[in-house]
N, C-alpha and C positions, 0 to 999 in steps of 0.2 A: 517202149512197149514190148512185151514177150508174147509172140503169137504161138509159142509151143504149147501144146496141150499139156495140162498138168498130169504127171503120171505118179501112180502109187509106187512106194518104194520097192515092193516086191517085183513090180513091173519093171523098174529101173534095172535090177539085177538080171532079171530073165532076158531082156532085151540085149543087155551088154554081153551076156554069156553066149547068146545066139548069134550076135554080130561078130564076136571074137572068133567063134568057131567057123563062121562063113568066110571071114578074111584069111583064117589060117588054111582053110581048104583051098583057097585060091592062091596059096603060096606066099602069102604077106607074112613077114616076120614082125611080130608085134612085141612092144616092150611095155606091158601093162604095169600100172602102179596099183598095188593092193595094199590094204591095212587091215589089221585086226586089233581088237581092244579099244579102249577109250582114248589111249594116247596116241596121237599121229607121230610124235617124234620122242626119242629117248635120249639122244645125245646133244651135246651143246649147240652145234650150228643149227641143227633141225629145229630144236626148241626155240632158239632166238629167231629163226625165221618165222615160226608160228607166232611168236610174240609180235613181230613187226607186222603181220597181217592183221592181227587183232587191233593194232594201232591204226591201220589203214581204215578200219570199219568207222573209226571216229570221223574220217573225212566223207562218210557216206557211201562207201564202197560196199556192194552187196555181195558179201563173202559167205554167209551162212549156207546158202543153198549149195555152193560148191563143195563144202565138207560133205554134204549128204551124197552127192554124186560120186565123190571120191570113195566114201565108205561103201558104196553099193557097186562098186567095181566098174564105173562108167569111164574111167580113164584108161582106154584101151592101148594107147601107145604114147610115148613121151620121149623126146630127144632134145638135148641142149647142145647148142652150138654157140660160137662167141656172139653175144649180144642178143640171143634169141632162144626161145623155147617153141617147138613145134609139137602139136599133140593131136591125137583123135579122141573125141569124147562122144559117147553114145547117149542120146536123149530120145526124143521122139524119132529122131533120125540120127545118122552119124555125121558130126560136125568136125571140120577142120579149125583148129585153133592156133593162132600165132601170137606170142607175146614178145615184144621187143623192149629192150631197154639200152640206152646209150652208155658206154663206158664213162667213167669220171673224166672230166676235163683235166688238163694238165694242172691248172691252178689248184683244183679240188684235191687231185692226187698228191701234189706237192705238199699241201697242208696236212693231208692224212699221214703222209711219209714222215713229216716233221714231227707230228705229235707221237708217232710210234717209234721214232728214232732211238736205237739202243735198247729197245724193251722187248724185241722179239728175237729169241735166241736161235730158233730153227723152224724150218718149214713144218716139220712133224708137230711141234708145239703148237703152231699157228692153227693147223688143221684140226688137231684134238681140242683146242680151246684151252690149252694148258698155259695160260697166261694170267697176269695179274688182273684182279677185278677192275683196276682203274684202266688198263689197256683194253680189256674186253668191252668196257663201256664205251670207249672211244671207237672201236671197230663196229659196234652194233648200234650206234647213235643213229637216231631216225634222220638227222641231218648231218652229212659230212662223214658218215661211216660207209661200210661195205654194202649195206642193203639199199636198194633203190628207193627213193622217195616216191610217194604216190603220184606225184606229178610227172615222174620220169617214165612211167609205164605207157606202152602203146599197146592196145588190144585189138585183135582181129579175130572174128569167128564167123563161120558160114551160116550160123543160125539166124532166124529172122528177129531176134532181139535187137532193138535199136540202142539199148543202153550202152554206156561206155565199157562196162564190165558185166558181162552176162554170167549166168551161173556155170556155164561150160568153161569159160576162161577162169573163173574163181576156182573151179575143181583143179585146173592145171596149176594155179598158184600153190594150192595145198599139195598137189602130187609132187611138184618140184621140192618142196620142204621135206617131204618123205624121202626122196632121192638125196637130198642134201644131208640128211641124217646119216646116210650110209656113204656118200661121196662128197665130203665138204669141199673138195677142189671144184666142184661144179659152180660154186659161188663166183669163183674167179673167171671161169668159162663164161658164165652169164654176163659178167660185167666187162667181158672182152679185155681182161688184163691178166697179166702174169702175177702169181702170188710173189715171185722173187722181187718184185719192186718193193716189198715191204721187208724183206730179209736182208740182214747185213751181208756184205760181200765177204768172201773168204780172204783170210790174210794174204798178202802178196808173198810169193816164194822167196825165201832167203837165199841170195845168190851165193854160190860157192860150195862145191863138194858136199861133204857130209852135213854141213851146216844148213844146207837146203832142207834137210829132213828134221832139223831141230825145231819143231813147232810144238808148242804146248798142247798136250793131248786134250786138256779141258776146253781149249779153244775149238779143236776140232769136233769135240762132243757137242758143243753149244751150236756150231754151224749146222752139222748134219743130223742132230737129233739122236745119236747113237752112243752106246757105252763102249768105250775102249779099253776097259779094264780086262 
């Protein structure tokens, strides 16, 4: 049950702006998440995150109100640390939201690594989504991919809503997708894992004098995602 009084959309924005100004005046450094236009994400990982949230709605997760809260500037602060998103969301009052997700267990990570073996050339290609459609399908799969499955989420909000997922937490999920659109490495931070686990290791140095530098430049290009021409 949600005990928070329903607010008009214009009231949402006004309250959010007033609270942000109040907190700033108190010396708090905020990292607000704002959006403009109809599309919340424009790049690969951000778009895929939004698709994954749409899939979660099939499981009965109430996400639509969260989009409204995000669009009206209610996510005043958001920080991602390993395994957790912490945020401040303005509604009837200012609420503290914490969203936690466990990292993939070793067995799941081993399966994902095996399915990706030899198909990811560089960290840059991975973050930009410059991979084959088949590989991207593996990474974005609802089960066994990089995105948390609905049952892996743990939500906490200081609001009086008793639901597993309140609208303030839903707003944070969408806000994270907006951040992910700009900083795809945050996906690995959230999962508490290093993206290097999916990247092939650099070739071992060749022992002995000048031969130690005799490494195929195309191999280095693949590893580091840069052009050596």
